[in-house]
Each structure stands twice: as structure tokens, then as C-alpha cells.
N, C-alpha and C positions, 0 to 999 in steps of 0.2 A: 448263723442263720439269718436270712433276710427277713426283715419285718416291714409290713406295709400297714398304713392306717386305713381302715375300711370306712369308718364314719366318725363324725363328731356329733355327740348327743348334747342336747341343750334343753333347759327348762325355759319357761316363758320369761323368767326374770333376767336371763342373760342371753336372750335371743340375739340382740344387736351385736354383742361382743362375739358371739360364736359365728355369726354371719361374716363379720370382718375377718376372723381367723380362717374360715372356710375359703373365702375369696382369695385371701393371700396365698393359701396353700395351693389352690388351683393355678394361680398365676406363676408361682415359683417352683413347684415341685412335680406337677403332673407331667410336664414335658420331659423331665428327667427320669420318668418311670418309677418315681417313688410312690405314686398313688395309683390304685386300680381304677378301672372304668366305673366300678360300682361305688366309688367314693361318694358319700352323700352326708347331708345334714339330717339328723333324726331327732324329732322332738320327743322328750320323755316326761314322765310325771315329775312334778316339782320336788317330790320326796326322793326321786331316784338319784343315784350318785353321778356327778358330772365327770366327764373325761376332759382334762385340761392339757393344752399343748404349751403352757407357759414355761419359758426358760427361766428358772429361778436364780441361776448363777452363770456368770460369763467372765472370764479373765480374772477370776478371784474376787469379783464384785457380786455381792448377794442382793437380789431384788427383793427388798423388804418394804418398798413404798407402795401406797395404795392411791391410785388416781382414777379408780373405777374401771380399769381395763388391764388385761395382761399385755406384756411386751410382745408385739407381733413379729419381731425380728429374731432370727436364729443366732446362735453363737458359733463362730467358725471353728474349724478343727485346731487352729493355732491358739485358741483361747482368747479370741477377741473379735469384735465387730464394731466399727465406728457407729453404725446406725443403731445397733442394740444399745450402745452406751449413751448416745445422745438422747434417744427416746427415753431411756431410763432416767437420765438427769432431769429431763423436762417433767417426767412423772413425779420425781422426788421434790424438785425445787419449785417448779411452776404449779405443781399439783394439777397437771394437765395431760390427758391422754391424747397425744398428737393423732390427728385423724388420718384415714386412708386417702389416696392410695399410698401404701408403704413401699415406695420405689427406692432405687439406689440413691445414694447420698447426693449425687450431682443434680437430682431433681427436687431436692427438699425446698430450696428457696422458692422455686416456681410453684410447687404444689401447695406449700403452706401460705404463700401470698394469696393464692386463689381461695384459701379458706379464711382469709381475713387477718392473717398474721402480718405484722409490720416487718419489712425487710429493708435494712439500711446499709449504706456503705461504711457507716461509722460503728466501730465495735463498742460494746459495753459489757461489763461484768454480768455473768449469768445470762448470756445470749448464746445462740448456737451459731458457730462459724461454719460457713458452707463454701466448699470449693466445687465449682461446676465444670471443671476440666478433667478429661480422662474418661475411661469407660465407666467407672463407678463413682468417681468424685470422692469427696471426703467431708465429714462433719465432725465437729469437736465442740467442747464446752469451754467458754471463755472464763478464765479465772482472774486474770490480771492484765492491766494495760500500762505500757510504758513507752511514751512517744509513739513511734510508728511500729512498735512491736507488741505482740500479745502473747500471754502465757495461757495455754489451754490444757485441759484434761481430755484424754482421747484413748480410743482403742483402734485396732486396725485388723482387717481381714485380708491376709496376703500370704502367698507362699514364702516360706523362709522367715516370716515374722514370728517371733516367739515372745510376745509381750501382750499383756492385757491392759489394765488401766495404767496410764503413765501421764506425766506432765512434761510439756515441751514448749519452748519459745519459738514463735514464727514471726516473720514479717507480716504485717496486716495485709499487704497486697497478695499474699499467698491465697487468701480465701476470696477467690474471684466472684463467688456467688453472693457475697454480702453476709450480713449478720441478722439472724432471725430473732425477733423480740417476742416476749410473752404477751399474750392477749391481756394478761392481768397487769402489765406495766402501765404506767401513766401515759396514755396516748393522747391526751388533750392538754394543751398548755393552759396556764391560769392567766386571766386578764388582770392587768394593773393599770392604774391611772386612766381609767376609761372616762374621757372628758368630752363634753360637748358645749357648744356655745350657750351662754347663760339665757335662761328663759326670761320673759315670754318671747314666743316666736309668732310672727305675723306673715300670713301669705301675701305674696306680691305678684300680681299678674304680669308685671314687667320684668320679673327676675329671670335670669338664665344662668348658665354655667359660668359666664364671665362676670355676672353680677349676682353672686350667690347670697342666700340669706340664712345659711346653716353651715356649721363646720364642726368637726370632731376629730379625735385621735385616740390612740390607746397603745398599750404595751402588752406583750405576752411573755410569760416566763415558764420554763420547764421545771416544775417542782418535783418531778419524779426522778427515779434513779436511772431510767433508761432514756436514750436519745429519742427525740420525736422528729419525724420527717413530715413536713407540711408541704404539700404539693402546690397549694395556692392560698393566699391570705387576703381577705377582703373586709370591707366595712360597708354594710348595706342598710338600706331603708326597706322595712316591711310594713304592710298595712296592719290594722288591728287584729286581723285574723292570721297574722304571721305569714302572709303571702309575700314573696319577694317582689319589690317594685323596681329598685335601681341601686347601683353602687356609687359610693362617694368618689369624687374625682380629685386628681392632682390639680391644684388651682393654677399652676403654671402652664399646663398643657390642655386642660379641659377634658382629658381622657380619664376613664375609670382607673383608679389606682389599685394595682395588685402587686403582691410579692410572690415570687415563684421559688419552689424547691429550696425551702428553708430547712437546714439541718440544725435542730435546736437541741444542744446537749444538756445534760443535767445541770441545772442552775443557771443556764444561759437565758438572756432576755433578747427580745427583738421589738423594735418600735414601729408601729404603723403611723406614718407621719401625718401631719395636719392635712385634712382633706375636706372638700366642700360639696354641697349640692344646693338645690333651690326648691322652694315650694310655692306653686302658683295658686294652690287651693288649700283650704283648711281641712282639718280632720285629725284623727288619732293615728299615731305611727309608732313604730318600733325602730330603734337604732340597734343594729346587730353586728357584733364582731364575730366573724366566722372564718373557718379554715377548712380546706379540703384535705382530708387525710384518708389514704387508702381508697381513693375515688369516691369518697362520701363527704358531703358538706356537713360540718358539725358547727352548731351554734355554741360559741365560747362564752358569750355574755350578751345581754340585751338591756335596753332602757326604753321605757314607754314615755312618750311625750305628746303634747297637743300643739297643733299649729292653729292660731286664731285666724278669723277672717280678716281680709284686708281692712286697713283703717283709712277712713276718709276724713278730710279736714272739717272741723265744726267750730262754730263761734257762738258763744252765749254771752249776753250782756244784760245788765239791769242798771237802773238809775235810781239814786236815793238822795234825798236832801236831809241834812242834819245840821244842828247848831251845837258847838262845843265851846265852853268857857273854861278858862284856867286862871291861875293866880296872876299871870303876867299878861294875858291877852285874851281877846274874845274873837272867835273866828266863826263865820258862817260859810258853809261850803256845800257845794253840790258835787257828788262823786259819781263819775261814770267809769265803769270798769269793762274793758273788752279784752278777751283773751283769744288769740288765734292759734291754732295748733297745726303744726306741720309734721308729716312723717309719723314716727312711732311715739306713742300716741299721747295726746294731751286732752284732758277734759277740764274746762274751767267754768265754775259757776260763781257769781258774785252777788252777794246780798249786802245789806247795810253794814254788817259787821264782819263778814268773813269772805275770804277768797281762797280756794284750794286748787292747786294745779300740780299735775305730775307730768314731767317732761323728760324726754330723752333728747333726740336730735333737735336742731335749732328751733327756738321758739321766741317770739317777741310778745311781750305783755306791756300795755300802756295803760296808765291810770291818770286821769286828770283830777286835780284837787286844788283847793286854794291854800293848802298848808305849805310852809317852806320845808324843803326836804334836803337832807345832807347827802352829798355825793362822796362816796368813799373810794379811795384807791388803796394801795398797799405800801406802807401802813397808813392809818388815818386816825386823827383825834377829832372828836365831835363834842362841842360844848352846848348844853341846852339849859334854859332857865329852870326847868323842872328836873331834867335828868341829864346826865352826861354819859357819853359812850366813847370808849376807846376800842379801835379795831386794829388788830395785827393779823396779817394773813399768812397762812401756810396752806397745804393741800390735804384734804378739802375741809368742809365746814359744817358744823351743826351750830345754829344760833337760836337761843331761846331768850325772850325778854318778857318780863311781867311788868306791871304798872301801866299807867297811861302810855300808849305805845308811840315811839318814834320810828321813822322808817329805817329798817336795817337792810342795807344794800351790800351784798358780798361779792368779792372777787375770789381769787384762788390763793389760799383759803383764808378764813377769817375767824378770829376769836373776839367775841363781843362781851363787854361788861357794862351793866347799867347801875347807876348809883343807888337807886331805890332797891331794886332786886337784881343782883348780879349773877350771871351764869357764864362760865368760861369753858369752852370745849373745843377740842381739835379732832377732826374726823378724817377718814380716808374717803375715797370716792365710793358712793355718791355723797351729795350734800343735802341736808335738810334744814330749812329755816322756818321757825314757827314764832308767831307773835300772839300774845294772849288776847289782845283786843281785836285785832284784825290778823288772822292767821294765814300764812302762805306755806304750803309744803311743796318742795320741788326736789326731784331726784336728778342729780347731775353727775357728770364726769368732769374732766378738766378741759378747758378753763372757762371763764365767764367774763362778759363785759356788761357793765351797768352804767347808764347815764341818767341824770335827773335834772329838773329845773324847778323854778319857784312855783309855777302853776300846774305843772304836770310831772309825773314820774314815768319814765319809760325804761323798762328792763329789757334790753336786747340780748338774747342769749345766743351763745355760740356752741361749740362742742367742748364740754358739756354745758349745762344750763343752770343758772341760779336765778330765781325770780324773787323780786322784792315787792313787798306790799306797802301801801300807803293808806292811812286813815286820817280823818280830820283830827288834829292834835294841837297841843300847844305850839306856838310859834317857836322855831328853833333857830339859833344862830350857829353857823358852822364855820370853823376854821380848819383847814386841811394842810398837812404837810406830808409829802409823799416821797418815799425813797424806793428805788428799784435796783435790782441786780440783773444783769444780762449775761446769758451764756455767750461766750465770745469765740469766734472762729477767725483765724488769720491765715492768709494764703501766701506761700512762697512762690518761686519761679513758675511761670506758665509757658505753655507752648500752643501755638495756633493749630487747630485741626479743621479740615475742610468739611466733614460731613455735618448735616443738620442733626440736632437733637429734638426728638419729638416727645411731647408731653400730652398724655391723654387726660381730658377733663370730663368728668361725669356730671350729670345733673345732680344738684345738691352740694354737699360739702366735700371738698377734696383736700387732703393733707399732702402737699407736694414739696419737692425740692428740685431746684435747677442744678443738675450735676456738673455743669460747666459755666464758667464766667462768660456771660454774653459779650460779644465783641462790642456792642453798643450797650452801655450801662442801662440797667432797668430800675425803675421805681415801681411802687405799687400802682401808680397811675398809668405809666407806660406799659406795664405788664397787662393790666386790664385792657388797654387799647390794643395791644398785640394779639391777645386772645380774641378780641372782637374782630380784628382784621382777618382772622382765620375762621370766622363764622360763629365764634362763641359769644356768650352773653354772661358777663360776670357782674354780680351785684356787690360783692364785698371781697376784700383781701385783708387778712388779719395776721398779725405778727405777735408772738409771745415774747415779752421782754424780761422774763424772769419773775415778774410779780403781777403782771396784768397784760391785757391785750391792747395793742395799737391797731386801730381799725381805719381802713380806707374804704369809703363808700363811693362807688363808681360815679364820676361826675362832680364829686365834691371838691372844692378848692383847698381842703385841708386833709389831714390824716395821711399825707404822703410820706413814704419812707423808702429807703434803698432796698433792693433785692440783692442778697449776697449768697454766694456759694457757702455751703455748710450750715445754712439755716433752713428750717421748715416753715411753710406758710399755709394757712387755711384759705381756700378759695371757695366762695359760694357762687355756683353757676346755675343759671336758669335752664340750660340745656347742655347736651353732650357735644363735645367738640375736641379738636386736637390743635396744637400749635407747634411750630418748629422754630428753631433759632440756631445760629452758629455761635460758637464760643471758644473759650480757652480752657484747656484741661489743666487742672491743678496738679502739682507734683506732690506737695505735702500740705496737709491741712492741720493747723495747730488749734486745739480746742481747749477752752477754759470752761469747766463745768462748775456751776455754783450749787450750793445746797438747795434742795427743792426740785421743781420741774424745769427741764431744759428741753427746748424744741430744736432738734438738729437734723441735718442731712449728712450723708456720707458718700461723697462722690468717687472715692477711689480707695485702693488698699485692700479690697475684699478678695474673694467673696466672703460675706459674713452671714451668719444667722444671728438671731437675738441672743443665742447662747454664746457664740464666739465673740460677738461685739462686746457683751458685758464682760466676758473673760479678758479681752484685750484691755478694756478700760480699768478693770479692777487689778489687773496685773501691773498697771502703772500707777499704783497707790490710789486708785479710785474706789468709790464705795457706792456703785450703782446697785439698787435693789429691785428695780422694775423698769421694763421697757414696754411702751404701748404703741400700737399701730392702729390707725383709723382705717376701717374697711369699707367706709361709705355709709354704714348704718349703725356701727357700734365699734367698741374697742376690742382688739385682740391684745391680750396681756401675757407677757412672760415675766414671772417672778423669779428673780435670780436664785438658783439653787433647786428650783422645781424640776422634776423630770419630764415636764410637758410644757406646752405653750411656745414651742420653738416656731419661728417663722423666718423667712429669708429677708434680709435687709436689701432693699432695692435702691439704686442710686437716684431714682427720680421720685422718691417718697420721703416724707418727713416723719420723724419719730419723737415721741416724748420719752425722756429718760429721767427717772426719779433718783436723785442722789442724796445720800446722807451727809456728804461733806464736799469740800471743794478739791478739785484736782485738775491737772493739765496733762494732756497727752497729744500725740500727733499720729496721723494716719497718712502714709505716703504711698504713692503709686509704685515706688521702687521697693521691692521686698528682698530682704537679706535672708539667705538660707545656706544650708550645707557648711556652716562654719565649723572647721576642725583646726588641727594644728598646722596644716599646710595648704588650706584652701578656703574659699568662700564663693558664694554665688549671688549675683544680683539679677533679678528678673522683673519684668513689667509688661504691661499691655499698652500699646499706643493705638490711637484711633486710625492713623494712616499706616500703610505698609512702608517701612523705612528701615534703614540700617541702624543697628545698635552697637556702640563701642564703649569700652571701659578703659580709661586712662588711670594708672595707679602707680604707686611707689612708696618707699619708706619715708619720703619727705615730700615737700610741696612741689618738687620738680616733676613728679609723675612721669618717670622715665620709661615706663612700660605701657604697652597697649595690648588689650585683649578683645577679640571679636566673639561673636555668638558661638555657642557650642556647636552649631551646625555650619559654621564658616561665615564668610562675608556675604550675608544674604540680606534681602529686604523682607520684612515681615511685620505684622502687628503684634506678634508674640516674641518676646526677647528673653533669652536665658543665657547669661554669660558667667562662666565658671573660671576663676583664677586659681591655678595650682602651682606647686613648687615653692610655696611660701615658707617663712621661718616661723616656728612656734612662738607664742607669747610676744608677738610683734605688732605694733600699730602700723597700719597701712592707710595712706591717703588715696582718695579716688574721686574722679569726676565721671559723669555719665553723659554720653552723647546719644540722643535719639533723633534721627533724621538730621536736620540742620540746627537743632537746639542743643546747647551744652548746659548741663546742670552742675553747678560748682559750689552750691551752698553759699551763694552770695560772695564768692571769691575765697571762702574759708576752706573749701574742699570738705567732702564727707570723709569719715574715718571709721575703721573697723579694726578690732584687735583679734588676732587668731588665738586659739586656745592652746593649752599645753600639749605636749606629745603624749598620746595615749594609744595603746595598741588594743583594739577590741578582740574578744574571743567568741567563738561560736558563730552561728549564722541563723538569722530569721528574716526572710524576705517578706515584704508586702508587695503584692503584684495584682494586676487586673487589666481589664479593658475599659476604655472610655468610648462610648458610642454617642453619636449625635442624637438629637431629640426624636428622630424617626426610629431609633433603637436598632438600626441596621447598618448605617454608615459609620465607619470608624472616625473618631475625632483625632486626627493626626496633629502633632505639634501643639497639643494642649498642655498647659502648665498644671502639674499635680503637686500639691503641697501636703505634706504629712506631718502631723504632730501627735505625740503620745500624751496621755493624761493619766495621772495616778488616781486609783480608786480605793485601793485597800490600805493605803498608808504605809506600805512596805516598799523597800527600795527607795528610788527617787520620789520626791514629793512634787505636787503642783503639776505643771505641764512642761514638756520638753521644749528645746529649741526646734526650729523648723528645718525639714529637709525638702528638697524639691527635685523633680525630674520632668522631662518632656516625654510625651507619648510618641511612639513611632508611627510609621505609615499605616499600621494596622490598629492603631489606638491602644497598643499594649504599653504598659509601664511596669517598672519594678524599682524598689528601693530597699537597701539593707538596713534593717531596724537597729542592729547592734551598733551602728555608727552614730546613732542619734545621741546628742549631748543635752545636758541640762541647759536652762535658759542663759546662764552665764558662760556657757561653753567650757567650763572647767572640768566637768566630769562626764562620763558616759551615763546616759539615762537608764537606770535599772527598772525594768518593768516586770509585772507578773502576768504570765500567760493566763488566758481565760477569765481574767478579772479586769486588768487595766484596759484602757480604751485607746484605740487608734482613730484619729480624726483625719479625714481626707477631704480637701477642698480642691476643686478643679475649676480653672479659668481658661475657657477656650475662646476668649475675646468676643467677637461679634456672634459667634455660634452659641454662646450662652455659658452658664455656670452650673455647678452642681456641688453638693457636699454629701458626705456619708460618714457614719461612724459605727464602730462595732467593737466588741471585745477582741483583744489581741489573741486570736485563736488559730492554732496551727491547722489550717484547712486541708492542706495537702503537702506532704513531704517537706515540712519546714517552711511553708509559705502561707501567708495570710492573703486569701483571694478576695478582692473587692472589685466587682464589676459595676460600673457607674454609667448612667445615662444622663446626658446633658439636658438641662431644662432651658429651653430658649425663651 
């Protein structure tokens, strides 16, 4: 007997559910003549009995779960239905009644995404797999993931199918519609290491994106069990009412920095790199880390801060007369104290007994007095009839003295002991100096220069600042012995290059490095003159010698020192300018780093970041624990081991490196890579387009010749791979770049191949490198790949380096299973999804870039890393 449903009756409490069922039945069954024209919804008294269309069982699965609604899908005659089963699993596990329209499986991904569900190409356990191909498509419940295959639980509605609930393995690619995630899954990543420039902040009407006064960075991590897909990641400035103002920018391009289409799997992290902006007016602001997910901007974390009004220079002075007598002498003095403050910010007030000043960027304080003042260097011994002081410097300083005060003048850094009351202290940056009779407080970074005379004391501060105070005191007699250590750089063979090197000089302090040896040797005096010839105006040039500053004041007949490659210099300029010079490119720079602070430059061998530079030095028995960069108004600091503070190392900038011990290392323009049992590669970048050749052999006769991997071509990018070698064999080689031959001073360079090892499996790293316009492929760019151990499993530390060239489309790939340990003796064993792949790109004059991520199988056994060159 045929049966037809005439009506669905409902009470007020289940009206919504009944309306869904009614609409579903109209859409699916009326055209098949299962429903009469009179079919309708009918409201009944809440005490009346409900009529339910719920399917309680299908394919041997009983629907015992309660998610607030009955399953709207039918069970097919064969005892199964994929949509009934997937809806049932979502009800039971997600506790979520999936909303209408309840269409065929092929539409699920589209329909549910419209309802705010996340749909991703990456599978996860307890997600719905969707196939959107075919008349009906297919949905299934994900149980397990193994590589590029997934195990699902499913049912099917088809002729000839005689199964209900079953489990089956599929290739992930079978589910073309993607994977639907629960709304209850963790859809927002957690912010870590949310860092911004240290306060206070001051508005600067002259600031712009190329002269920023604010910077920040952060990381995000997916702490949920489901994958998170982020359409766009940003770092923004909002006003105090949380209205969006602007987004922070990439300091190399000046363009707002965004990351697009990030697939963040469970436990995976992503870094939002160092970015900048500027404030020309004061006020209250919010720094907001934000992500666009499902077409909606979500605030991940925020920080409130205040930008102070611009600071103008002020001068306060007072004059005081006093008479002081002591057991050894009687002194009458008149003291006049003047403090001038430049940039951020200094306020100085002077009375008979106290002077207080707080300084950041450079300040000069002068005090005239009739007392004799000791001048200290590093280290210094001072003898006084009443008190004696011994000064030994390290970085940085806190000095306190009680009793009748003598002048305490500090360099970088200082420990002071007084015979009557002694205090010994060693501090980090900043530095505070306090004297009980006449007190001076100064906040400094590194380093400081101080000069004194019999009738006046002048404390001239650099970056950072130490101010010394003088009061009328007992006459002191000073004897000084000074020792200093200097970080050393020596240069091997050089080659002449035709292009000019341009150095930009900003008004104020600049920490610069000349990346090539000038054809005409330069001193501090001639460098100041050369900058002046290009329209600049230099007041001072300073050199850090390992214990104190050597200073040349423009026009002075003293303080002159040589300008060398590999060393950094502070230049104080009165206005913005540029200057150019021609020079010689260094092949290898040998560095000797001493304990304490070292001021260096790095002309070749990169590209480096603060992270990779510290890694290179410490891998060569170094003990670097901090790298600092001067940004024109303050210090950017990378503390070795910290997950933040990374910045690019530029060849025309100087950097302070703080070392716990002494070490030596070299950085060469020729990079060795791809060392295996039968091959190795030498690569480099030349300033001129020229031919590169490698002469090599098992002895000094160098009987073999190898050209570039691309043939006998002229280029400024060189990549020469020698193959067909013998395992565990020492090879000698010379390098020819253009008309210059590099032969290690006649000794030849050497490399030893590794033992014969056959790798197994396959894991590719691949991607595209684009020029800074993000559209033009960067062809013939050098791509360097290194792996880093994170979890302590498999190989430790970092791997040896592999290198490849990009093709005409900017595409590159490298086989990771071929990478060896640093000594080339073993294959580097890495852990997917945990250990790190680091990629550095050198496109010569087109720029450089670097990127790192977890070694994650992005697609079919390949780690995809697309990179944009920063020019």
C-alpha cells in the first residue's frame, strides 16, 4: 500500500526544526510524487504528540546523539548514505547540527563555507572530507592521516553498493572540495613574542617611512588540533578608539608588509618579520596583530602605547661660587655648568651641589672648575691624596662613590673603587653614574668618549652616552696607564671593480661600513673631506678600538686614523648627503674578535641576518651573545638564542658584536656548497659581468678546468659544480673571476669530499624567487639552503649548505635528502614539521632575501617556499 505524508505537525518549541524538515521534503520528494498537493505544516498545542521524520538508524549505525536537531538526510535502500553519515558524525563529535540547505555532497564545502565554516585543502582528524566532482559528489569523516593519504569513515548511496559504515584509505587529492572544519575548532592562532621598540616614543615631524621611529614584530602559533587557514596577516596601528590607521611596512621596500594564504597546521608557527612605521604627532595608539580569516579581520593581540610630543633642545645653566679646603690643599673655585641636549631627550639642571642629566643620543656636557680632574681610559689607575680610585672597564657601568667626591669619568664600561668607601659594580647597557656630593645620572648605550683638563671638564658623549660630574674637591694627582684591545680584520686578495659604491649619510649619527677598499686609501680626515666634496657636512668620525673611542673632529690636526674594510665607524653629520667611491672587492675577510664589544662590518659572504651571522661565528668556536644595530635614533638588538630581534646585515652598515671570549673566523665571497662524495660547488657574486672558471685537481698541478653550470658565459652570478670526483679525497683549486685569479697566495684552496653514502627517499624544497616588484621572475639567482635541528633528534646543530640557481621563470628546487652534516661525513637527519629549513637568496645587484620555515610537506613531498627579493 502506498503511503503519503500529508502534514508535519509542530509545537512552538520545535518550529525551526520542523520548518527545516518541511523545506527539505518539498525540495527532494514533491517532484517524485511522494507528497500530495495538500502537504503542509500544521501548528499543534505544545501538549500534543509530535510527528517526527527522523531516521534513527542507517547502515547499522544508530543515531543516539543529540545536537538539537534531527538528521535531515534519508537512508538509501542499500543501507547507506554519505550525507546522512557525515551529518550524523558532525552531530555526535562536533555537537553541531549542520545548517540547511541540505543539498548533495558535492555542494557541502560551498554551502558550509557560506555559513562560516572553515574549508581547507589540508586534512585534519575529525574534519569532513568533501569531493565536489560528479553528479552527487561524496563526503566522509577523516579518522587518520599518513603522508598524502587519509583514512575515512564513510557510507555510500549507490546502486549495487551493499555496505553501510566502513573505513577506507584514500589519496588526499581524491577529496577535491577540501576539508570542512568544525566551528568549534581553534580558528585563531595564538600570538607569541609580540615585541615593539622600547619606550619612550617621541613624535618627529621629519620622520617618514625611510626614517621611521617605531618598529615591531611577532609570531603566531596554532595551538588547536585543527589546521588554520589565514587569508592575510598584518600588523597595524589603531587609534585609542580602535579605529584602523595604517599598517606597518617592510623597512627595505617601504610598502605595507602582509603575508597571504598561510596554512597553519596544529603546532606550527609563523613569524611576522621586523616592520616599521613613523609617528609625526603625539597621542595614544594601539599596536594590533591581526589576521583575515573567512573574509573577516580578527584581532589576535594588541598593545596600548603613547607617543610623546616632539622634543626640542633646551639649555639650563647656573653659576655658583664656593670655597673648599682639605688636608692637602685649599682651593677656591667658581663652577659654571652648562648642559645642551640634542635629540631624545635630555634635561639638565645645575645647582651648587648637584647635576642630573638623562641622555640617549649624543650629548655634550662641559663644566669649568679650578679643580684638577683625572682623565680615565680603559683601564686606568688614579691616585689622590685623600682618596684613590682604580678604574677597569667592561660594558656597561654603574659607578657610585661616597666621601668627598673626585671626578668619575667612565668609558665602556667601568668599575670604580674608592679607598674611603668602595663600590664595585658591572652593568649592562644602560650606564648610571652617581656621586654623593655632586651627582650625575646618565642613561647610556655603547660606547662613550670623555676628555678632561685642569681647569675644565668636558664630557663629550657619543652613542651611547656617559656624563661625568665635577665638583670643587681636594687637588688630585693622576697617573694613567692604558691598555686596549682591538678587533682585527685582515683582507686577502682583491679585485678591482668599476662601479661606484654609494653610502647614504643621514643628519645625526650614522654607523657605517665601507664595503670595498677604496682605490685611494682613506683616513678619517680624507673621508670627512670626501663626504664634504659630495655636499655633506661631517662634524666627527669615531672608531671603537675595543676599549674606547678614537675621535677625529673635522678640521683638527690630530685624531686621524685609517679607514679599513671590515670595521664600522660612527659619523656625525649636520645634514643629509650621499657620497660615492670606487674600490676593491675583498675575497676573504679574516676577523679576530676579542672579549667585550667589537665594531665590525661585513662586506661579503652573505646574505646574513643577525641570526645567521651569530650562527656563523659561533659555529667557528665563537661566543657571540648579542648583535646591535644603530637605526639613527636608537639600538636594535638581537640577543643570540631569542626568537625575535632578527634584522638584515647590510654591507654598508657597521654592527656592534658582544663576545664572551676571543675567536677568529673568516667570511669569503666564495661559498662552498653541495659537498658530497663525488662533487662540490663554488659560487660567488662579482660586481662586473665576467666569466668564472675553476681550475682543480688532486695535486697542485690543477690539471682540470670547470666552467659555470650554465656554460662559458659572462655574468655577475657564478655557480660552478665539479662532478665525477673520488670519495674522501682532497682536491686543490684556484678560482678565476674575470681577469683575476684567486690562488690563496700561491697555496691553492682545498676541499675534501665526503664518504660514499646513498640517500633514500625524497623530499624536495622548491619555490619561485621574484624580484622586488613581486611580478618579475628573478632568473639566475643563487639559492642557498641549510637545515637546522630543533628537536634534538636525528642530526644536531645545522647542516652543510646546498645551492642551486633559479631558472628563467625564477623556479628552483633542491633535494633535501642529499644534504649532509657540516663535516660532510653523514646525511643530515631531520624531523618533518619541527626542524627548520633556512633559505638565503642572492640575486646580485637585484637584491637579497631570506626565509625560514618548518620542514613541512606542503604538497606531494615538496616544501614550497616562494620568496620575493628585497632590493
